[in-house]
C-alpha positions in Angstrom: 13.3 191.1 130.6 10.2 189.6 128.4 7.1 191.7 127.4 4.1 188.9 127.3 1.4 189.0 124.6 -1.7 186.5 124.2 -3.5 185.6 121.1 -6.3 183.1 120.4 -5.5 179.6 119.6 -6.7 178.2 116.3 -8.7 175.7 118.8 -11.0 178.7 119.5 -11.0 178.4 123.1 -7.7 178.8 124.6 -5.5 181.6 124.9 -1.7 181.1 124.1 0.3 183.1 125.8 3.6 184.1 124.2 7.2 185.8 125.1 8.9 188.8 123.7 12.9 189.5 124.3 13.9 193.0 122.5 17.8 193.6 122.1 18.5 197.3 124.0 20.5 198.3 120.2 19.6 197.7 117.0 17.9 194.7 116.3 19.7 192.2 113.7 17.5 189.3 113.0 14.2 187.5 114.8 14.7 184.5 116.4 11.7 182.4 117.1 12.0 179.3 119.3 9.4 176.5 119.3 9.8 174.5 122.5 9.5 170.5 123.8 7.2 168.2 125.1 5.9 168.8 128.6 8.1 172.5 129.3 7.0 175.9 128.3 8.8 179.0 126.6 9.8 180.5 129.6 12.9 177.9 130.1 14.7 179.9 127.6 15.0 182.6 128.9 18.4 182.4 129.7 19.1 181.4 125.8 16.8 184.5 124.6 18.6 186.8 126.9 22.0 185.7 125.6 20.7 186.1 121.9 18.9 189.3 123.2 22.2 190.5 124.3 23.5 189.9 120.4 21.1 192.0 118.5 18.4 189.1 118.2 14.7 190.0 118.7 13.7 186.4 120.1 9.8 185.3 120.5 8.3 181.6 121.2 5.3 180.6 122.7 3.6 178.0 125.3 1.8 175.1 122.7 -1.5 174.4 123.2 -1.3 172.3 126.4 1.7 173.4 127.9 2.6 176.5 130.3 0.2 179.3 130.3 -1.6 178.1 127.3 -4.0 175.9 129.2 -7.8 176.4 130.2 -7.4 174.6 133.5 -4.7 172.2 134.8 -6.4 169.1 133.2 -5.2 171.0 129.8 -1.7 170.0 130.5 -0.2 167.9 127.9 -3.6 168.0 126.1 -3.8 169.4 122.5 -7.2 169.5 120.2 -8.5 166.7 118.8 -6.8 163.3 118.4 -4.0 165.0 116.3 -3.8 168.9 117.3 -0.8 169.0 115.5 -2.3 171.3 112.5 -3.3 173.7 115.6 -0.2 173.6 116.9 1.3 174.6 113.8 -1.2 177.6 113.4 -0.6 178.5 116.7 3.3 178.8 116.0 3.0 180.8 112.4 0.2 183.2 114.3 2.8 184.6 115.9 5.8 184.3 113.2 2.7 187.0 111.7 3.0 189.0 114.9 6.5 189.6 115.4 8.1 189.9 112.1 5.5 192.5 111.4 7.1 194.5 114.5 10.2 193.7 112.4 9.8 194.1 108.9 12.7 193.4 106.3 14.9 191.4 109.0 16.6 188.1 108.9 13.8 185.5 110.7 15.3 182.5 112.1 13.6 179.6 113.8 14.7 176.9 116.4 13.0 173.8 117.6 14.0 171.8 120.6 12.8 167.7 121.1 9.0 167.9 120.0 9.5 171.5 118.8 12.3 170.0 116.4 9.8 168.2 114.9 7.4 170.6 114.5 10.2 172.8 113.4 11.2 170.5 110.5 7.6 170.5 109.2 7.2 174.4 109.8 10.4 175.0 107.2 8.7 172.3 104.9 5.9 174.9 104.7 7.9 178.2 105.4 11.3 177.6 105.0 11.3 179.9 102.0 10.5 182.8 104.3 13.4 182.1 106.7 17.2 182.4 106.3 17.8 179.8 108.5 16.4 176.7 111.1 18.5 175.1 114.3 16.8 171.8 114.8 18.0 170.9 118.3 17.6 167.2 120.3 16.0 165.8 117.1 15.6 162.2 116.1 14.3 159.5 113.5 11.6 157.6 113.7 10.3 154.6 111.3 6.8 155.6 109.9 6.0 151.9 110.8 6.7 153.0 114.7 4.6 156.5 114.5 1.6 154.9 112.9 1.7 152.2 115.7 2.2 154.3 118.2 -0.9 157.0 117.2 -3.1 153.8 116.6 -2.9 152.8 120.4 -3.5 156.1 121.7 -6.5 156.7 119.5 -7.8 153.1 120.6 -7.4 154.2 124.1 -8.8 157.5 123.7 -12.1 155.5 121.9 -12.6 153.7 125.4 -10.6 155.9 127.9 -11.5 159.8 126.6 -8.6 162.2 124.9 -8.1 163.3 127.7 -6.9 159.9 129.4 -3.2 159.7 130.7 -1.9 156.1 129.9 0.7 154.8 131.6 1.3 152.5 129.4 1.7 154.7 126.1 3.7 156.7 128.4 6.3 153.8 128.8 6.1 153.0 125.1 7.3 156.4 124.2 10.0 157.2 126.5 10.5 153.7 128.7 13.9 152.8 127.3 15.2 156.6 127.4 16.7 156.6 130.7 18.1 153.4 130.9 21.5 154.1 129.5 21.9 156.3 132.9 22.5 156.5 136.4 19.0 156.2 137.3 19.2 158.4 140.3 15.8 160.0 138.6 13.9 159.0 135.9 14.6 162.0 134.1 18.4 161.7 133.9 18.4 161.1 130.3 17.0 165.0 129.7 21.0 166.2 131.3 24.0 165.0 132.9 23.9 167.8 135.5 21.7 167.1 138.4 20.9 170.1 139.1 19.0 171.0 135.7 17.1 167.9 136.2 16.2 168.3 140.0 15.0 171.7 138.4 13.1 170.0 135.9 11.3 167.4 138.8 10.6 170.6 141.0 8.7 172.2 138.1 5.0 171.7 138.0 4.3 172.5 134.7 7.7 169.9 133.4 7.2 166.3 133.1 3.0 166.2 133.3 2.4 162.7 131.6 0.5 163.3 127.9 -2.8 163.1 127.2 -4.0 160.4 124.6 -4.7 163.1 123.0 -1.2 164.7 123.2 -0.1 161.6 122.4 -1.7 161.2 119.3 -0.4 164.7 118.1 3.2 163.7 119.1 3.3 160.6 117.2 1.0 162.7 114.4 4.2 165.7 114.0 7.0 163.1 114.4 5.7 160.7 111.8 5.1 164.2 109.1 8.5 165.4 110.1 10.5 162.2 109.4 8.5 161.3 106.1 9.7 161.6 102.9 7.5 164.4 101.7 8.3 166.6 104.4 12.4 166.7 104.2 12.0 166.3 100.4 9.9 170.0 100.8 12.3 171.8 102.8 14.0 174.8 100.8 17.1 173.4 99.4 19.0 176.8 99.8 17.8 177.2 103.5 21.0 176.6 106.0 20.6 174.8 108.5 22.0 173.5 112.0 21.3 170.3 113.6 22.6 170.2 117.2 21.9 167.3 119.8 23.8 165.8 122.7 25.9 162.8 121.7 24.2 160.6 124.3 20.6 162.0 123.8 18.3 159.3 123.3 15.9 160.9 121.3 18.2 160.9 118.4 19.8 157.4 119.5 23.5 158.7 120.5 22.9 161.1 117.4 22.5 157.8 115.0 19.1 159.1 114.3 20.7 163.3 113.4 22.8 161.8 111.4 20.3 159.8 109.4 18.6 163.0 109.2 21.6 165.0 107.8 21.8 162.3 105.1 18.4 162.3 104.1 18.3 166.0 103.6 21.7 166.2 101.7 20.1 163.0 99.7 17.0 165.6 99.2 19.5 168.2 97.6 19.3 170.7 100.8 23.0 172.4 99.8 23.7 174.3 103.4 23.5 171.8 106.6 25.7 171.6 109.3 25.7 169.0 112.4 27.3 169.7 115.8 27.0 166.9 118.1 28.3 167.6 121.6 30.1 164.6 123.2 28.8 163.5 126.9 25.7 165.5 126.6 22.4 164.4 126.7 18.7 165.6 125.8 18.6 169.2 127.2 21.6 170.5 125.5 21.1 173.9 126.8 20.3 172.7 130.3 23.6 171.0 130.5 27.0 171.3 130.8 28.0 172.3 127.3 24.9 174.9 127.4 27.8 177.8 126.8 29.3 176.0 123.3 25.9 175.6 122.6 24.8 179.1 122.5 27.7 180.1 121.1 27.7 178.0 118.2 24.0 178.9 117.5 24.5 183.0 117.8 27.8 182.2 115.6 25.7 180.6 112.5 23.3 182.9 112.7 25.6 186.1 113.0 27.6 184.4 109.8 24.2 184.2 107.8 23.2 187.6 108.9 26.8 189.1 107.5 26.4 187.2 104.4 22.8 188.9 103.6 24.2 191.9 104.2 27.0 191.7 101.1 
């Protein structure tokens, strides 16, 4: 089971909904999860319960424009203005402060998936010195020219149609090629090789919502920030990182983008970077056939660091 809490978003209008899973016994460490695009925090409940059973206190929030952190249904997929990345980062940071105040002195880990992986990469460039480790899941690497073009197109369309306009053109620009390598049973086969999980995603009214123009501006902005040399060079050199991804994940260009990030982090002097690629898995590795192994690998990574910190 989980506890639910709310706190004011940095947009000064919306209540952010967050969730905490507590262990029954002694708490080893705190883990904060940053969810992906067009989904929400409670999709990570099985993983959070798995970690809680192993002594981790887990927390996650619904980002602005996601899950229950919306003023109305038309705010799904919308952040705050044409670039809400700073607002989302502030909301993520606020939850960090709330939970760490309840678990002072314990190791703190942060994990981000998909869009959340790019927020996580930016977060650790700012606050990584406070972390015992970070898990970057379902990530990729995009050139500045591409993210800049995407943000420009989104901004221009927003200028004429409004920030909350949902553009099929931008959606296709961002994700149009993702499903091509797969069977094409649904538009979301790229998410998971497990058909049941794909069907559950499609049936969930809070998943798969087409982003607004403002939402896409924020997405392209945070991806660009995360992939910038400045962000990579600002990652603490002694922060242990675990990069995990499906071998067939199009977000990571079938692992090529993940390996590129690994190489750039190592070149920047980050000393402890591990990579786990799960053959045959797609984008949502916590909702694919490899999920049990992924959970074990992430738990083992954090437990190792907890034990090393005790010595």
